[in-house]
PyMOL commands that place a pseudoatom at each C-alpha (Angstrom):
pseudoatom trace, name=CA, resn=MET, resi=1, chain=A, elem=C, hetatm=0, pos=[120.740, 109.913, 90.208]
pseudoatom trace, name=CA, resn=GLY, resi=2, chain=A, elem=C, hetatm=0, pos=[117.475, 110.208, 88.253]
pseudoatom trace, name=CA, resn=ALA, resi=3, chain=A, elem=C, hetatm=0, pos=[117.638, 106.725, 86.725]
pseudoatom trace, name=CA, resn=THR, resi=4, chain=A, elem=C, hetatm=0, pos=[114.550, 105.442, 84.954]
pseudoatom trace, name=CA, resn=THR, resi=5, chain=A, elem=C, hetatm=0, pos=[115.802, 101.841, 84.683]
pseudoatom trace, name=CA, resn=ILE, resi=6, chain=A, elem=C, hetatm=0, pos=[117.145, 99.267, 87.147]
pseudoatom trace, name=CA, resn=TRP, resi=7, chain=A, elem=C, hetatm=0, pos=[120.936, 99.305, 87.269]
pseudoatom trace, name=CA, resn=GLU, resi=8, chain=A, elem=C, hetatm=0, pos=[123.132, 96.284, 87.869]
pseudoatom trace, name=CA, resn=ARG, resi=9, chain=A, elem=C, hetatm=0, pos=[124.940, 98.173, 90.654]
pseudoatom trace, name=CA, resn=TRP, resi=10, chain=A, elem=C, hetatm=0, pos=[123.833, 101.074, 92.839]
pseudoatom trace, name=CA, resn=ASN, resi=11, chain=A, elem=C, hetatm=0, pos=[127.141, 102.860, 92.166]
pseudoatom trace, name=CA, resn=SER, resi=12, chain=A, elem=C, hetatm=0, pos=[127.477, 102.321, 88.394]
pseudoatom trace, name=CA, resn=VAL, resi=13, chain=A, elem=C, hetatm=0, pos=[127.569, 106.074, 87.870]
pseudoatom trace, name=CA, resn=HIS, resi=14, chain=A, elem=C, hetatm=0, pos=[129.371, 108.235, 90.411]
pseudoatom trace, name=CA, resn=GLU, resi=15, chain=A, elem=C, hetatm=0, pos=[128.048, 111.615, 91.546]
pseudoatom trace, name=CA, resn=ASP, resi=16, chain=A, elem=C, hetatm=0, pos=[130.540, 113.372, 89.230]
pseudoatom trace, name=CA, resn=GLY, resi=17, chain=A, elem=C, hetatm=0, pos=[129.090, 111.449, 86.250]
pseudoatom trace, name=CA, resn=THR, resi=18, chain=A, elem=C, hetatm=0, pos=[131.991, 109.008, 85.803]
pseudoatom trace, name=CA, resn=PHE, resi=19, chain=A, elem=C, hetatm=0, pos=[131.421, 105.253, 85.568]
pseudoatom trace, name=CA, resn=GLY, resi=20, chain=A, elem=C, hetatm=0, pos=[132.454, 102.573, 88.001]
pseudoatom trace, name=CA, resn=PRO, resi=21, chain=A, elem=C, hetatm=0, pos=[134.500, 99.577, 86.782]
pseudoatom trace, name=CA, resn=VAL, resi=22, chain=A, elem=C, hetatm=0, pos=[133.535, 99.061, 83.117]
pseudoatom trace, name=CA, resn=GLN, resi=23, chain=A, elem=C, hetatm=0, pos=[133.057, 95.304, 83.385]
pseudoatom trace, name=CA, resn=MET, resi=24, chain=A, elem=C, hetatm=0, pos=[129.920, 95.767, 85.536]
pseudoatom trace, name=CA, resn=ASN, resi=25, chain=A, elem=C, hetatm=0, pos=[127.806, 98.691, 84.420]
pseudoatom trace, name=CA, resn=SER, resi=26, chain=A, elem=C, hetatm=0, pos=[124.534, 97.522, 82.971]
pseudoatom trace, name=CA, resn=LEU, resi=27, chain=A, elem=C, hetatm=0, pos=[122.218, 100.528, 83.224]
pseudoatom trace, name=CA, resn=ASN, resi=28, chain=A, elem=C, hetatm=0, pos=[119.219, 98.474, 82.172]
pseudoatom trace, name=CA, resn=HIS, resi=29, chain=A, elem=C, hetatm=0, pos=[119.610, 95.185, 83.993]
pseudoatom trace, name=CA, resn=TYR, resi=30, chain=A, elem=C, hetatm=0, pos=[117.106, 92.729, 82.554]
pseudoatom trace, name=CA, resn=ALA, resi=31, chain=A, elem=C, hetatm=0, pos=[117.243, 90.251, 85.458]
pseudoatom trace, name=CA, resn=PHE, resi=32, chain=A, elem=C, hetatm=0, pos=[115.834, 92.742, 87.955]
pseudoatom trace, name=CA, resn=GLY, resi=33, chain=A, elem=C, hetatm=0, pos=[113.140, 93.677, 85.448]
pseudoatom trace, name=CA, resn=SER, resi=34, chain=A, elem=C, hetatm=0, pos=[112.280, 89.988, 85.124]
pseudoatom trace, name=CA, resn=ILE, resi=35, chain=A, elem=C, hetatm=0, pos=[111.739, 89.777, 88.876]
pseudoatom trace, name=CA, resn=CYS, resi=36, chain=A, elem=C, hetatm=0, pos=[109.458, 92.816, 88.749]
pseudoatom trace, name=CA, resn=GLU, resi=37, chain=A, elem=C, hetatm=0, pos=[107.507, 91.299, 85.879]
pseudoatom trace, name=CA, resn=TRP, resi=38, chain=A, elem=C, hetatm=0, pos=[107.089, 88.048, 87.846]
pseudoatom trace, name=CA, resn=LEU, resi=39, chain=A, elem=C, hetatm=0, pos=[105.787, 89.987, 90.857]
pseudoatom trace, name=CA, resn=TYR, resi=40, chain=A, elem=C, hetatm=0, pos=[103.217, 91.827, 88.714]
pseudoatom trace, name=CA, resn=ARG, resi=41, chain=A, elem=C, hetatm=0, pos=[102.120, 88.867, 86.563]
pseudoatom trace, name=CA, resn=TYR, resi=42, chain=A, elem=C, hetatm=0, pos=[102.085, 86.111, 89.163]
pseudoatom trace, name=CA, resn=VAL, resi=43, chain=A, elem=C, hetatm=0, pos=[102.022, 87.458, 92.721]
pseudoatom trace, name=CA, resn=ALA, resi=44, chain=A, elem=C, hetatm=0, pos=[99.674, 90.397, 92.034]
pseudoatom trace, name=CA, resn=GLY, resi=45, chain=A, elem=C, hetatm=0, pos=[98.227, 88.633, 88.973]
pseudoatom trace, name=CA, resn=ILE, resi=46, chain=A, elem=C, hetatm=0, pos=[98.110, 91.653, 86.636]
pseudoatom trace, name=CA, resn=ASN, resi=47, chain=A, elem=C, hetatm=0, pos=[98.356, 90.493, 83.018]
pseudoatom trace, name=CA, resn=PRO, resi=48, chain=A, elem=C, hetatm=0, pos=[97.735, 92.212, 79.690]
pseudoatom trace, name=CA, resn=VAL, resi=49, chain=A, elem=C, hetatm=0, pos=[95.467, 90.656, 77.073]
pseudoatom trace, name=CA, resn=GLU, resi=50, chain=A, elem=C, hetatm=0, pos=[97.221, 90.509, 73.711]
pseudoatom trace, name=CA, resn=SER, resi=51, chain=A, elem=C, hetatm=0, pos=[94.114, 91.181, 71.653]
pseudoatom trace, name=CA, resn=ALA, resi=52, chain=A, elem=C, hetatm=0, pos=[93.454, 94.453, 73.557]
pseudoatom trace, name=CA, resn=PRO, resi=53, chain=A, elem=C, hetatm=0, pos=[96.808, 96.276, 73.883]
pseudoatom trace, name=CA, resn=GLY, resi=54, chain=A, elem=C, hetatm=0, pos=[97.474, 98.988, 76.451]
pseudoatom trace, name=CA, resn=PHE, resi=55, chain=A, elem=C, hetatm=0, pos=[95.466, 97.196, 79.152]
pseudoatom trace, name=CA, resn=LYS, resi=56, chain=A, elem=C, hetatm=0, pos=[92.154, 97.974, 77.467]
pseudoatom trace, name=CA, resn=ARG, resi=57, chain=A, elem=C, hetatm=0, pos=[91.424, 94.485, 78.782]
pseudoatom trace, name=CA, resn=ALA, resi=58, chain=A, elem=C, hetatm=0, pos=[93.368, 92.638, 81.462]
pseudoatom trace, name=CA, resn=ARG, resi=59, chain=A, elem=C, hetatm=0, pos=[93.455, 89.242, 83.111]
pseudoatom trace, name=CA, resn=ILE, resi=60, chain=A, elem=C, hetatm=0, pos=[93.719, 89.346, 86.899]
pseudoatom trace, name=CA, resn=GLN, resi=61, chain=A, elem=C, hetatm=0, pos=[94.875, 85.977, 88.180]
pseudoatom trace, name=CA, resn=PRO, resi=62, chain=A, elem=C, hetatm=0, pos=[96.921, 86.222, 91.393]
pseudoatom trace, name=CA, resn=ARG, resi=63, chain=A, elem=C, hetatm=0, pos=[98.944, 83.151, 92.330]
pseudoatom trace, name=CA, resn=VAL, resi=64, chain=A, elem=C, hetatm=0, pos=[98.285, 83.295, 96.052]
pseudoatom trace, name=CA, resn=ASN, resi=65, chain=A, elem=C, hetatm=0, pos=[100.673, 81.320, 98.248]
pseudoatom trace, name=CA, resn=ASP, resi=66, chain=A, elem=C, hetatm=0, pos=[100.285, 80.897, 101.993]
pseudoatom trace, name=CA, resn=MET, resi=67, chain=A, elem=C, hetatm=0, pos=[103.972, 81.665, 102.515]
pseudoatom trace, name=CA, resn=LEU, resi=68, chain=A, elem=C, hetatm=0, pos=[102.851, 85.296, 102.091]
pseudoatom trace, name=CA, resn=THR, resi=69, chain=A, elem=C, hetatm=0, pos=[100.041, 86.980, 103.980]
pseudoatom trace, name=CA, resn=HIS, resi=70, chain=A, elem=C, hetatm=0, pos=[99.292, 89.666, 101.399]
pseudoatom trace, name=CA, resn=ALA, resi=71, chain=A, elem=C, hetatm=0, pos=[100.392, 91.289, 98.148]
pseudoatom trace, name=CA, resn=HIS, resi=72, chain=A, elem=C, hetatm=0, pos=[99.400, 94.344, 96.140]
pseudoatom trace, name=CA, resn=GLY, resi=73, chain=A, elem=C, hetatm=0, pos=[100.371, 95.652, 92.720]
pseudoatom trace, name=CA, resn=GLU, resi=74, chain=A, elem=C, hetatm=0, pos=[99.249, 98.441, 90.458]
pseudoatom trace, name=CA, resn=ILE, resi=75, chain=A, elem=C, hetatm=0, pos=[100.114, 99.684, 87.020]
pseudoatom trace, name=CA, resn=ARG, resi=76, chain=A, elem=C, hetatm=0, pos=[99.351, 103.078, 85.539]
pseudoatom trace, name=CA, resn=THR, resi=77, chain=A, elem=C, hetatm=0, pos=[97.660, 102.522, 82.177]
pseudoatom trace, name=CA, resn=GLN, resi=78, chain=A, elem=C, hetatm=0, pos=[96.482, 105.118, 79.687]
pseudoatom trace, name=CA, resn=TYR, resi=79, chain=A, elem=C, hetatm=0, pos=[93.011, 104.641, 81.215]
pseudoatom trace, name=CA, resn=GLY, resi=80, chain=A, elem=C, hetatm=0, pos=[94.066, 105.011, 84.860]
pseudoatom trace, name=CA, resn=LEU, resi=81, chain=A, elem=C, hetatm=0, pos=[95.353, 102.769, 87.641]
pseudoatom trace, name=CA, resn=LEU, resi=82, chain=A, elem=C, hetatm=0, pos=[94.785, 99.035, 87.355]
pseudoatom trace, name=CA, resn=ARG, resi=83, chain=A, elem=C, hetatm=0, pos=[95.158, 97.493, 90.814]
pseudoatom trace, name=CA, resn=SER, resi=84, chain=A, elem=C, hetatm=0, pos=[95.164, 93.999, 92.217]
pseudoatom trace, name=CA, resn=GLY, resi=85, chain=A, elem=C, hetatm=0, pos=[95.748, 92.950, 95.796]
pseudoatom trace, name=CA, resn=TRP, resi=86, chain=A, elem=C, hetatm=0, pos=[95.034, 90.060, 98.088]
pseudoatom trace, name=CA, resn=LYS, resi=87, chain=A, elem=C, hetatm=0, pos=[95.138, 89.223, 101.777]
pseudoatom trace, name=CA, resn=LEU, resi=88, chain=A, elem=C, hetatm=0, pos=[95.108, 85.775, 103.343]
pseudoatom trace, name=CA, resn=GLU, resi=89, chain=A, elem=C, hetatm=0, pos=[93.875, 85.767, 106.928]
pseudoatom trace, name=CA, resn=GLY, resi=90, chain=A, elem=C, hetatm=0, pos=[93.643, 82.274, 108.387]
pseudoatom trace, name=CA, resn=LYS, resi=91, chain=A, elem=C, hetatm=0, pos=[91.381, 80.353, 106.020]
pseudoatom trace, name=CA, resn=ARG, resi=92, chain=A, elem=C, hetatm=0, pos=[89.820, 83.468, 104.480]
pseudoatom trace, name=CA, resn=LEU, resi=93, chain=A, elem=C, hetatm=0, pos=[91.060, 85.076, 101.257]
pseudoatom trace, name=CA, resn=THR, resi=94, chain=A, elem=C, hetatm=0, pos=[90.170, 88.605, 100.165]
pseudoatom trace, name=CA, resn=ILE, resi=95, chain=A, elem=C, hetatm=0, pos=[90.996, 89.769, 96.652]
pseudoatom trace, name=CA, resn=GLU, resi=96, chain=A, elem=C, hetatm=0, pos=[90.480, 93.407, 95.681]
pseudoatom trace, name=CA, resn=VAL, resi=97, chain=A, elem=C, hetatm=0, pos=[90.649, 94.563, 92.066]
pseudoatom trace, name=CA, resn=GLU, resi=98, chain=A, elem=C, hetatm=0, pos=[90.269, 98.104, 90.771]
pseudoatom trace, name=CA, resn=ILE, resi=99, chain=A, elem=C, hetatm=0, pos=[89.588, 98.401, 87.050]
pseudoatom trace, name=CA, resn=PRO, resi=100, chain=A, elem=C, hetatm=0, pos=[90.014, 101.822, 85.414]
pseudoatom trace, name=CA, resn=PHE, resi=101, chain=A, elem=C, hetatm=0, pos=[87.287, 103.645, 83.473]
pseudoatom trace, name=CA, resn=ASN, resi=102, chain=A, elem=C, hetatm=0, pos=[86.363, 102.311, 80.034]
pseudoatom trace, name=CA, resn=THR, resi=103, chain=A, elem=C, hetatm=0, pos=[88.256, 98.999, 80.445]
pseudoatom trace, name=CA, resn=GLN, resi=104, chain=A, elem=C, hetatm=0, pos=[87.465, 95.397, 81.337]
pseudoatom trace, name=CA, resn=ALA, resi=105, chain=A, elem=C, hetatm=0, pos=[89.154, 92.587, 83.199]
pseudoatom trace, name=CA, resn=GLU, resi=106, chain=A, elem=C, hetatm=0, pos=[88.699, 88.870, 83.571]
pseudoatom trace, name=CA, resn=ILE, resi=107, chain=A, elem=C, hetatm=0, pos=[89.166, 88.067, 87.268]
pseudoatom trace, name=CA, resn=ILE, resi=108, chain=A, elem=C, hetatm=0, pos=[90.157, 84.510, 88.147]
pseudoatom trace, name=CA, resn=LEU, resi=109, chain=A, elem=C, hetatm=0, pos=[89.861, 83.500, 91.808]
pseudoatom trace, name=CA, resn=PRO, resi=110, chain=A, elem=C, hetatm=0, pos=[92.465, 80.930, 92.875]
pseudoatom trace, name=CA, resn=ASP, resi=111, chain=A, elem=C, hetatm=0, pos=[91.227, 77.727, 94.547]
pseudoatom trace, name=CA, resn=CYS, resi=112, chain=A, elem=C, hetatm=0, pos=[87.620, 78.961, 94.630]
pseudoatom trace, name=CA, resn=ARG, resi=113, chain=A, elem=C, hetatm=0, pos=[85.019, 76.196, 94.557]
pseudoatom trace, name=CA, resn=GLY, resi=114, chain=A, elem=C, hetatm=0, pos=[82.024, 78.239, 95.658]
pseudoatom trace, name=CA, resn=GLY, resi=115, chain=A, elem=C, hetatm=0, pos=[80.884, 80.322, 98.587]
pseudoatom trace, name=CA, resn=ALA, resi=116, chain=A, elem=C, hetatm=0, pos=[82.463, 83.544, 97.328]
pseudoatom trace, name=CA, resn=THR, resi=117, chain=A, elem=C, hetatm=0, pos=[81.042, 87.006, 97.746]
pseudoatom trace, name=CA, resn=GLU, resi=118, chain=A, elem=C, hetatm=0, pos=[81.568, 89.915, 95.363]
pseudoatom trace, name=CA, resn=ASN, resi=119, chain=A, elem=C, hetatm=0, pos=[81.199, 93.295, 97.035]
pseudoatom trace, name=CA, resn=GLY, resi=120, chain=A, elem=C, hetatm=0, pos=[79.244, 91.546, 99.793]
pseudoatom trace, name=CA, resn=GLU, resi=121, chain=A, elem=C, hetatm=0, pos=[76.805, 89.657, 97.500]
pseudoatom trace, name=CA, resn=ALA, resi=122, chain=A, elem=C, hetatm=0, pos=[76.970, 85.883, 96.931]
pseudoatom trace, name=CA, resn=VAL, resi=123, chain=A, elem=C, hetatm=0, pos=[78.288, 84.833, 93.492]
pseudoatom trace, name=CA, resn=GLU, resi=124, chain=A, elem=C, hetatm=0, pos=[78.804, 81.492, 91.749]
pseudoatom trace, name=CA, resn=GLY, resi=125, chain=A, elem=C, hetatm=0, pos=[81.920, 80.449, 89.869]
pseudoatom trace, name=CA, resn=ASN, resi=126, chain=A, elem=C, hetatm=0, pos=[85.557, 81.484, 89.954]
pseudoatom trace, name=CA, resn=VAL, resi=127, chain=A, elem=C, hetatm=0, pos=[85.944, 83.493, 86.728]
pseudoatom trace, name=CA, resn=PHE, resi=128, chain=A, elem=C, hetatm=0, pos=[84.308, 86.893, 86.350]
pseudoatom trace, name=CA, resn=SER, resi=129, chain=A, elem=C, hetatm=0, pos=[84.335, 89.415, 83.503]
pseudoatom trace, name=CA, resn=ARG, resi=130, chain=A, elem=C, hetatm=0, pos=[83.965, 92.895, 84.987]
pseudoatom trace, name=CA, resn=GLY, resi=131, chain=A, elem=C, hetatm=0, pos=[84.094, 96.502, 83.848]
pseudoatom trace, name=CA, resn=SER, resi=132, chain=A, elem=C, hetatm=0, pos=[85.442, 99.573, 85.576]
pseudoatom trace, name=CA, resn=GLY, resi=133, chain=A, elem=C, hetatm=0, pos=[85.033, 99.804, 89.315]
pseudoatom trace, name=CA, resn=THR, resi=134, chain=A, elem=C, hetatm=0, pos=[86.265, 98.177, 92.491]
pseudoatom trace, name=CA, resn=TRP, resi=135, chain=A, elem=C, hetatm=0, pos=[85.565, 94.476, 92.954]
pseudoatom trace, name=CA, resn=ILE, resi=136, chain=A, elem=C, hetatm=0, pos=[86.143, 92.787, 96.312]
pseudoatom trace, name=CA, resn=TYR, resi=137, chain=A, elem=C, hetatm=0, pos=[85.931, 89.002, 96.583]
pseudoatom trace, name=CA, resn=GLU, resi=138, chain=A, elem=C, hetatm=0, pos=[85.943, 87.073, 99.849]
pseudoatom trace, name=CA, resn=TYR, resi=139, chain=A, elem=C, hetatm=0, pos=[85.903, 83.300, 100.267]
pseudoatom trace, name=CA, resn=GLU, resi=140, chain=A, elem=C, hetatm=0, pos=[87.503, 80.258, 101.863]
pseudoatom trace, name=CA, resn=PRO, resi=141, chain=A, elem=C, hetatm=0, pos=[89.827, 78.746, 99.252]
pseudoatom trace, name=CA, resn=THR, resi=142, chain=A, elem=C, hetatm=0, pos=[90.457, 74.998, 98.919]
pseudoatom trace, name=CA, resn=PHE, resi=143, chain=A, elem=C, hetatm=0, pos=[94.226, 75.519, 99.339]
pseudoatom trace, name=CA, resn=GLU, resi=144, chain=A, elem=C, hetatm=0, pos=[94.927, 73.076, 96.492]
pseudoatom trace, name=CA, resn=THR, resi=145, chain=A, elem=C, hetatm=0, pos=[97.494, 75.415, 94.929]
pseudoatom trace, name=CA, resn=ILE, resi=146, chain=A, elem=C, hetatm=0, pos=[97.779, 78.051, 97.658]
pseudoatom trace, name=CA, resn=SER, resi=147, chain=A, elem=C, hetatm=0, pos=[99.635, 75.634, 99.938]
pseudoatom trace, name=CA, resn=LYS, resi=148, chain=A, elem=C, hetatm=0, pos=[101.635, 74.039, 97.126]
pseudoatom trace, name=CA, resn=ARG, resi=149, chain=A, elem=C, hetatm=0, pos=[105.403, 74.060, 97.541]
pseudoatom trace, name=CA, resn=VAL, resi=150, chain=A, elem=C, hetatm=0, pos=[108.074, 73.771, 94.904]
pseudoatom trace, name=CA, resn=VAL, resi=151, chain=A, elem=C, hetatm=0, pos=[110.395, 70.964, 95.936]
pseudoatom trace, name=CA, resn=ILE, resi=152, chain=A, elem=C, hetatm=0, pos=[114.019, 71.829, 95.293]
pseudoatom trace, name=CA, resn=PRO, resi=153, chain=A, elem=C, hetatm=0, pos=[116.138, 68.707, 94.846]
pseudoatom trace, name=CA, resn=GLU, resi=154, chain=A, elem=C, hetatm=0, pos=[119.043, 68.347, 97.207]
pseudoatom trace, name=CA, resn=LEU, resi=155, chain=A, elem=C, hetatm=0, pos=[122.409, 68.970, 95.549]
pseudoatom trace, name=CA, resn=PRO, resi=156, chain=A, elem=C, hetatm=0, pos=[124.898, 66.112, 95.601]
pseudoatom trace, name=CA, resn=LYS, resi=157, chain=A, elem=C, hetatm=0, pos=[127.605, 66.444, 98.217]
pseudoatom trace, name=CA, resn=ILE, resi=158, chain=A, elem=C, hetatm=0, pos=[131.074, 67.109, 96.876]
for i in range(1, 158): cmd.bond("trace and resi %d" % i, "trace and resi %d" % (i + 1))
show_as sticks, trace
zoom trace
């Protein structure tokens, strides 16, 4: 139907242009947008830096979790595509970041305590400030946060 927002219901507007039941027709449903934001900011780790609007600078800090094997996100900025993706294979983590022309990003590697490579070359640390280009990091994480689980308390029986 040409929508540019996330609707509360797939059939809010019928093909003839009429609305479905009026009590449920949010054509810009914030909750779904919140989920998308969480996926970008936490799973893919793509975050804006307030002091440099428009993604002139970004912070890439994926929250890798071993319940997933991989994730990828990208956002089209005024400078080009900003991409972040990761893949967890066994005990090896690969993070790939693509930074558009004329921008910078701070890349934070989760659970990295050394032994990482950047584009095949050994590097020290877990926080890197990089300019435009493609940056590929490979290492064996400590799994301190990657294997962390959120414990949901059991509900009382009624």
